[in-house]
C-alpha atoms as one frame of an Amber mdcrd trajectory, in Angstrom:
protein
 147.154 150.861 145.066 145.731 146.474 144.962 142.823 146.324 147.745 143.844
 144.173 150.764 143.033 140.475 150.143 141.435 140.359 153.777 138.863 143.256
 152.356 138.047 141.387 149.122 137.406 137.719 150.397 133.564 138.405 151.100
 133.010 139.798 147.788 134.937 136.634 145.999 132.613 134.244 148.083 129.718
 136.108 146.953 130.774 136.165 143.187 131.592 132.096 143.770 128.353 131.654
 145.302 126.068 133.356 142.877 128.228 131.164 139.995 127.119 128.392 141.770
 124.032 128.961 142.394 123.053 129.788 138.678 125.010 126.885 137.730 123.497
 124.282 139.451 119.521 126.278 138.780 121.067 125.564 134.701 121.976 122.176
 135.739 118.281 121.227 137.511 116.580 122.179 134.295 118.773 120.595 131.404
 118.524 117.514 133.678 115.439 116.989 132.301 116.745 114.938 129.155 113.625
 112.211 127.855 114.634 108.937 126.579 114.387 109.492 122.197 116.480 107.145
 121.237 118.694 107.481 117.841 117.310 108.576 114.499 115.485 105.637 113.196
 112.960 104.262 111.018 109.622 103.591 111.779 106.444 101.230 110.134 102.858
 103.568 109.289 100.288 102.760 111.585 102.507 101.348 114.110 102.977 103.122
 117.610 106.583 104.777 118.364 107.392 104.692 122.183 108.969 108.132 122.983
 110.147 109.078 126.577 110.306 106.992 130.108 108.060 105.091 131.829 109.397
 104.928 134.940 108.052 106.119 138.239 108.710 109.726 138.724 110.036 110.855
 134.926 110.044 114.458 134.465 106.924 115.457 132.287 107.451 117.444 128.968
 105.576 118.952 125.791 105.966 116.713 122.489 105.584 118.135 119.111 105.085
 115.365 116.873 106.103 116.452 113.718 102.627 115.383 111.777 100.247 118.158
 112.967  98.799 116.373 115.500  98.022 118.413 118.912 101.314 118.866 121.712
 100.861 116.369 124.121 102.016 116.683 127.788 103.804 113.385 129.340 106.873
 111.532 130.630 106.745 109.584 127.724 103.959 108.940 124.879 103.104 106.154
 122.184 101.999 107.607 118.499 101.342 105.906 115.666 102.177 108.309 112.231
  99.156 107.644 109.696 101.315 108.342 106.448 104.968 107.318 105.545 106.928
 110.640 105.745 110.042 112.189 107.707 109.108 113.302 111.336 111.075 115.699
 113.436 110.354 114.895 117.126 110.975 117.910 119.554 110.353 117.539 123.273
 110.314 120.759 124.926 110.585 121.673 128.836 109.471 125.271 129.767 109.667
 126.430 126.252 113.073 125.294 125.655 114.275 122.520 123.152 115.602 119.702
 125.695 115.615 116.948 122.795 115.004 115.922 119.160 114.932 112.700 117.032
 114.099 112.306 113.208 112.002 109.454 112.535 111.652 108.374 108.633 108.144
 106.309 108.230 107.790 103.645 105.706 104.614 101.843 104.404 104.215  98.839
 106.656 104.512  95.517 104.599 101.188  93.977 103.827 102.821  90.303 104.887
 103.711  91.985 108.368 100.306  92.476 109.113  99.789  88.760 108.428  99.667
  86.360 111.374 102.723  84.071 110.510 100.842  80.818 110.822  98.740  81.829
 107.993  98.070  79.160 105.458  97.361  80.751 102.223  97.807  84.288 101.242
  96.666  86.328  98.361  98.667  89.945  98.065  99.202  92.995  96.674 101.985
  94.346  98.134 101.538  98.058  96.957  98.434  99.485  95.476  99.730 102.155
  93.737 101.164 101.473  90.376  99.945  97.639  90.487  95.775  97.678  90.879
  95.135  99.939  88.226  96.341  97.756  85.459  94.916  94.425  86.750  91.453
  96.263  87.236  91.687  97.372  83.346  93.235  94.124  82.280  89.869  92.453
  84.424  87.602  95.331  82.594  88.768  94.117  79.483  88.159  90.518  80.058
  84.419  90.374  81.481  83.061  93.848  80.619  83.185  97.144  82.359  80.017
  96.744  84.224  80.141  92.639  85.152  83.954  94.075  86.615  81.880  96.793
  88.615  79.341  94.602  90.284  81.877  91.438  91.042  84.396  94.361  92.262
  81.551  96.150  94.788  80.433  92.380  96.432  83.981  92.535  98.112  83.944
  95.550 100.763  87.575  96.256 101.188  88.338  96.209  97.653  85.487  98.692
  96.650  87.053 100.673  99.821  90.197 100.620  97.785  88.766 101.239  94.386
  86.928 104.439  95.417  89.899 105.993  97.406  92.101 105.102  94.096  89.860
 106.797  91.579  88.953 109.970  93.525  87.104 109.236  96.763  88.207 109.637
 100.009  92.160 109.392 100.333  91.740 107.059 103.522  93.603 104.290 101.677
  97.454 104.039 101.813  98.307 103.502  98.245 101.845 102.856  99.414 100.592
  99.860 101.489  98.757  96.461 100.248  96.115  94.502 100.500  95.681  90.862
 101.002  93.144  87.909 101.757  94.276  85.043 104.209  93.153  81.895 105.411
  93.822  80.952 109.449  94.331  77.644 111.087  91.093  76.744 113.841  88.867
  79.414 111.622  86.453  78.540 109.247  86.289  81.694 106.713  88.725  84.087
 104.981  90.161  86.797 106.198  90.517  90.587 104.061  92.738  93.297 104.852
  93.422  97.177 103.566  96.515  99.216 104.550  94.514 102.728 105.502  95.645
 106.108 106.519  92.393 107.207 108.784  90.916 104.428 111.068  87.974 106.013
 111.957  87.003 107.266 108.503  87.814 103.831 106.897  85.613 101.750 109.521
  82.794 104.541 108.762  83.092 103.797 104.903  83.246 100.012 104.987  80.110
 100.167 107.204  78.116 102.248 105.091  78.701 100.104 102.190  77.115  97.027
 103.942  74.543  98.771 104.882  74.015 100.058 101.636  74.427  95.964 100.529
  71.770  94.422 102.829  73.896  94.149 105.813  73.064  95.248 109.310  76.320
  96.808 111.187  76.201  96.839 114.623  79.214  99.029 115.863  81.258  98.326
 118.915  82.157 100.763 121.879  85.929  99.691 120.678  85.647 101.090 117.285
  85.182  97.514 115.726  81.797  96.155 114.179  79.902  93.532 113.815  78.212
  92.654 110.583  75.061  90.786 110.165  74.991  89.403 107.110  71.503  89.840
 104.247  71.378  85.931 104.836  71.487  86.059 108.624  74.275  83.834 108.600
  77.332  83.444 111.604  78.528  87.683 112.128  81.202  89.320 110.347  84.013
  91.044 112.238  85.224  94.575 111.094  88.347  95.950 113.012  91.361  97.914
 113.286  95.102  97.025 113.774  98.142  99.195 113.661  97.390 100.875 109.878
  95.418  97.775 108.589  91.951  97.303 108.412  90.434  94.304 109.082  87.488
  91.812 107.686  86.891  88.534 109.123  84.138  86.465 107.117  83.326  82.813
 108.220  81.899  80.557 105.859  78.144  79.676 106.184  77.202  76.301 107.415
  75.895  73.768 104.866  72.398  72.890 105.276  71.911  69.431 106.425  68.842
  67.570 105.583  66.485  66.271 108.236  66.798  63.150 109.813  70.273  62.937
 108.543  73.291  61.665 110.682  75.540  64.259 111.856  79.498  62.735 112.023
  81.379  64.147 115.065  84.827  65.828 113.755  86.910  68.228 114.552  86.634
  71.345 112.623  87.118  75.302 112.777  85.025  77.595 114.449  83.377  80.168
 113.113  84.393  82.712 115.418  85.995  85.783 113.772  87.113  86.938 116.974
  90.018  84.321 116.780  90.724  86.504 114.018  91.112  89.368 116.143  93.657
  87.802 118.744  95.976  86.335 116.321  96.051  90.270 115.099  96.178  91.462
 117.671  99.111  88.985 119.362 101.004  89.699 116.466 104.672  91.574 117.108
 107.409  91.469 114.530 107.654  90.225 110.956 104.303  88.265 111.198 104.333
  85.762 107.549 106.898  88.161 105.921 110.161  86.101 107.671 108.530  82.888
 107.194 111.559  80.728 105.827 109.798  78.789 103.315 108.161  81.958 101.431
 111.532  83.304 101.765 113.276  80.167  99.531 110.407  80.220  97.165 110.342
  84.113  96.078 113.733  83.751  94.806 112.319  80.782  92.069 109.659  83.284
  90.390 109.546  86.251  88.354 108.168  89.746  90.123 104.549  90.263  89.561
 102.078  92.278  91.184 100.088  90.211  92.670 101.308  86.880  95.065  99.658
  84.003  96.435 101.714  81.596  99.263 100.442  78.162 100.476 102.419  76.403
 102.823 101.448  72.657 103.897  99.316  72.165 106.593 100.764  69.881 109.708
  99.642  66.425 109.879 101.267  65.096 112.942  98.698  61.977 112.574  99.782
  60.961 109.134 103.226  60.941 107.478 103.475  64.370 105.901 102.811  64.497
 102.472 105.862  65.340 100.059 104.729  68.986  99.217 105.903  71.763 101.527
 104.348  74.771  99.553 103.576  76.829  96.513 104.836  79.909  95.599 103.053
  82.103  92.322 103.403  85.922  91.094 100.919  87.267  88.737 102.816  90.147
  86.212 101.118  92.688  83.511 103.012  92.466  80.430 100.807  95.532  78.273
  97.323  92.962  77.341  98.776  89.705  79.123  98.507  88.137  82.555 101.470
  85.932  83.778 101.427  83.700  86.004 104.934  82.225  87.421 104.914  79.208
  90.225 106.657  76.935  92.456 105.591  73.893  94.055 107.803  73.004  96.619
 108.644  68.934  97.370 110.104  67.479 100.574 111.354  64.362  97.609 110.569
  63.774  93.581 107.295  64.341  92.499 106.563  61.365  90.401 109.248  59.847
  91.580 111.281  61.904  89.320 109.990  59.869  86.440 108.854  61.450  82.853
 106.978  60.348  80.045 108.128  60.599  76.461 106.598  63.844  74.415 103.297
  62.875  72.295 104.459  61.851  68.882 100.856  63.119  67.644 102.375  66.738
  68.016 105.460  66.054  66.164 103.137  65.561  62.682  99.367  66.910  62.656
  97.881  70.021  61.227  98.935  73.338  61.793  96.770  75.991  63.426  94.277
  74.229  66.764  92.248  76.182  68.376  93.307  74.375  71.292  95.575  71.976
  72.092  96.724  69.448  75.850  99.298  67.296  76.775  99.953  64.818  79.559
 102.959  63.179  79.748 103.075  61.698  82.815 104.009  57.780  83.662 100.779
  55.537  84.029 101.515  54.424  87.469 102.657  57.886  88.761  99.377  58.921
  87.885  97.403  55.699  88.951  98.994  56.648  92.504  97.158  59.978  91.837
  93.835  58.493  90.728  93.535  55.190  92.426  96.008  55.361  95.590  99.456
  53.390  95.812 100.300  50.031  95.051  98.724  48.017  98.161  96.392  50.749
  99.499  93.157  49.691 100.187  91.702  52.239  97.746  93.832  50.888  94.953
  92.982  47.324  96.344  88.774  48.611  95.716  89.560  49.970  92.108  91.113
  47.176  91.088  88.279  44.712  92.842  85.211  46.924  91.014  87.546  46.573
  87.133  88.163  42.536  87.918  84.127  42.156  88.559  83.850  43.589  84.850
  86.159  41.763  83.353  88.923  43.922  83.111  92.797  43.968  84.051  92.946
  47.531  85.360  97.292  46.668  86.065  97.554  45.207  82.404  95.739  48.065
  81.321  98.146  50.629  83.258 101.317  48.727  81.809  99.998  48.901  78.328
 100.504  52.596  78.314 103.554  54.219  77.815 102.289  58.021  79.649 101.553
  60.200  76.507  98.460  61.336  75.626  97.591  64.535  73.648  94.319  66.206
  72.019  93.977  68.740  69.820  90.868  70.641  68.715  90.298  71.791  65.228
  87.343  74.307  63.955  85.884  73.724  60.981  84.692  77.233  59.411  82.887
  75.790  56.380  80.774  73.612  57.796  80.216  75.938  60.529  78.588  78.384
  58.172  76.730  75.547  56.051  74.972  74.682  59.136  74.449  77.970  60.348
  72.915  79.360  57.222  70.410  76.249  56.654  69.548  76.336  61.012  69.177
  79.932  61.492  71.513  79.121  64.890  75.547  78.613  65.368  76.695  75.456
  66.409  80.173  74.166  66.869  81.823  72.251  64.084  85.376  70.919  63.658
  87.266  68.216  64.846  88.975  66.554  67.916  91.722  64.094  67.834  93.455
  62.350  70.940  96.397  59.819  71.024  97.680  57.679  74.021 100.908  56.075
  73.228 101.430  52.045  74.277 103.404  49.696  75.131 101.358  46.883  73.722
  97.174  47.094  72.515  96.146  43.651  73.776  94.504  45.313  77.105  93.603
  48.284  75.646  91.630  46.545  72.801  89.817  44.314  75.067  89.123  47.062
  77.276  87.187  49.209  73.950  85.496  45.483  73.306  83.923  45.403  76.528
  82.770  48.811  76.439  81.331  48.956  73.118  79.851  45.405  73.719  77.900
  46.874  76.683  76.742  50.231  74.915  74.226  50.905  72.784  76.484  52.353
  69.795  75.938  50.786  66.509  79.724  50.531  64.857  81.852  48.293  62.456
  85.479  46.970  63.300  87.866  47.060  60.251  91.068  44.915  60.665  94.159
  46.560  59.761  97.666  45.292  58.565  99.152  46.802  62.167  95.795  47.255
  64.159  92.018  47.656  64.184  89.659  50.584  62.933  86.565  51.368  64.679
  83.598  53.366  63.389  80.643  54.493  64.546  78.305  58.222  65.033  77.787
  60.018  67.940  74.743  63.145  67.344  75.377  62.757  63.424  79.247  63.188
  63.673  81.826  60.203  62.503  84.164  58.921  64.818  86.968  56.798  64.090
  89.294  54.834  66.635  92.089  53.232  65.297  94.244  51.079  67.860  97.971
  49.943  66.991 100.696  47.825  68.639 102.409  51.817  69.079  99.071  54.086
  70.431  95.707  54.486  70.300  94.396  57.667  68.057  90.681  59.009  68.255
  89.412  61.079  66.117  85.969  62.583  66.137  84.033  64.819  63.032  85.122
  65.067  59.776  89.179  63.850  58.598  91.136  66.520  58.094  92.009  67.612
  54.847  93.451  70.690  53.344  95.090  71.773  56.282  99.008  72.467  55.932
 100.684  69.854  58.424 103.910  70.095  61.119 105.058  70.104  64.042 102.779
  71.514  66.511 104.311  70.908  69.337 107.564  72.711  68.213 104.962  75.779
  67.135 103.410  76.007  70.444 106.557  75.823  72.689 108.172  78.690  70.137
 105.167  80.537  70.931 104.695  80.438  74.798 108.194  79.607  75.489 110.149
  77.312  77.220 109.678  73.035  77.130 105.710  73.426  77.032 104.153  70.725
  75.155 107.612  68.462  75.616 108.114  65.086  77.684 107.465  65.345  81.039
 104.723  68.024  80.746 101.490  68.535  81.326 100.496  71.471  78.965  97.243
  73.328  78.254  96.620  75.893  75.444  93.127  77.678  74.275  93.781  79.820
  71.262  90.022  82.130  70.724  92.637  83.922  68.344  92.853  80.985  65.786
  89.303  80.855  65.970  88.742  84.122  64.692  91.228  83.742  61.956  89.358
  80.235  61.016  86.074  82.389  61.003  87.388  84.791  58.824  89.298  82.760
  56.140  86.632  81.542  54.027  86.487  83.245  50.156  83.974  80.642  49.805
  81.818  78.079  50.834  80.375  75.487  48.397  76.520  76.050  48.733  76.253
  79.249  50.832  75.934  81.709  48.378  78.606  85.013  48.840  76.644  87.086
  50.409  74.838  85.009  52.955  78.236  84.148  54.038  79.696  87.968  54.450
  77.034  88.332  56.537  77.365  84.939  58.614  81.187  85.851  58.864  80.502
  89.347  60.026  77.775  88.486  62.749  79.596  85.367  64.328  82.865  87.955
  64.433  81.417  90.545  66.057  79.581  87.864  68.233  82.345  86.327  69.283
  84.091  89.832  69.676  80.889  90.754  72.364  81.026  87.965  74.455  85.141
  87.926  75.022  87.939  89.479  74.410  90.392  86.538  74.976  93.261  85.732
  72.612  94.608  82.833  74.030  95.168  81.493  77.544  98.095  78.707  78.211
  99.257  76.771  81.506 102.298  74.353  81.599 103.409  71.988  84.605 106.721
  70.374  84.828 108.904  68.674  87.051 111.730  70.751  88.653 115.091  70.324
  90.832 112.848  70.693  94.352 109.875  70.284  93.079 107.888  71.882  89.913
 106.892  74.717  87.948 103.871  76.363  86.693 103.489  78.720  84.141 100.588
  80.609  82.737  99.495  83.368  80.599  96.461  85.145  79.419  96.221  87.354
  76.514  93.549  89.734  75.497  93.571  89.773  71.456  95.047  93.553  71.508
  98.457  91.754  71.451  97.785  89.514  68.781  96.422  92.173  66.293  99.436
  94.063  67.357 102.113  91.335  66.805 100.864  90.927  63.093
């Protein structure tokens, strides 16, 4: 028989009340839900805010997932030292009330550089980039010399010790850099680190071992009194990067010399700390010009950026900034750079390529070409036409009886130089005098529109000098002859060119298109029209030293010994095979190319 409805009412009410109370209690417990946000990516060393700062927000227990102690608070601010993926849990009364996954990535070095930095050199990632650079540097100048020079930079020394087995306080996935900051008279170094306190202590000890005094501050930074008692340095940490601000030492002035009042940057390194502490967001990494130039150069291990300084009181110059990369290719160090300009450099004009390079003796140990319109070159050297500097220069030339304007019009704008090594003459002199002295030939040629102004200048210079010379008329010009340090010198001037030959006349060498050979070797249009190019070839010098099988007047045994000695001496002095640099105009500015090669590459390629 079913129960009476009247008698079941208290029981039902009691059950409903219990359910309501239980639901209320459960609801109160689960109402503790801290603000965690969505799963996201954050940067190593940069604090992450978790929870709520509102007054009365409930405290929870935070498990941060990186092995650090749990914290009891309504909110926490925590910086992760190392990249990785971390799960953050919020607990209330032992039960999880929220979680979030944080992916921690290395903080890019440029985000740690103030946005107004003018010049920056940086390695964006240490692992895999520093080792080949150090190896190249050691090969170039020797391990001991490299070690001494690198240890003079405290942050670099800390980096190398960490990468090669020392304390792991440096973050190999972050970077190292050096920058100049407006308002601060000095340079700043920064390095990505894991452990701020340990890193500061390590650098402090290194500085003390070098003779500096390190004054540790309560805020964790350190003031450094340099060994020479110059302006104090400042060592401090900020968001995963260690900074060392080093002021320039003031230049000594002679007693009694007038001191001119001028606006100068301050040597106070606190300027740097204030700029770094005020950093938020992207720093220099999202600089518009830097972003524009990145796509114009190749990827590398090291980068250099320089922005043009604002000049509010003067008309701004055409150069907007410069960006370059340095990369490694086995035993080659390769430079690729771009100079940005607001208007065409050199008025967009170019001079012809040198005729000398088209037909000359092959195998120079050095070569250079300048292909720039004379008037544009004069603007750089003497100032713009009508400017006070230009007028002062022209007046000085006029007082010497010379017409500089006529000389500029006479030049075509192409100048080339070739240097050759004379191995037989070198060995004869070496055996006779028992000391190595370079012997060879220098050939310089400039294209001319006319010869009259050039001959006037040469005649004036020779008449005012103590040199003894002869002058021989030629069907198409004139030939001057003299001697400098017992070496014959000839200067031939015709209507088309002026050619200087210093040293012995080049005989027996195969002739050809030297410019084409250099372009084939170094690529691009180097040593061509509109290019300023220079090359040093010690590999060719080594070949020249080993080439002679016999030298008249030198016994074979002595020649063999001299070749062995000079070859070993050159190898001991430098492993450099060749160095090359090329500058040329391009749309939007100018391009810079360079290469430094060690001899290992040349030997492999033979």
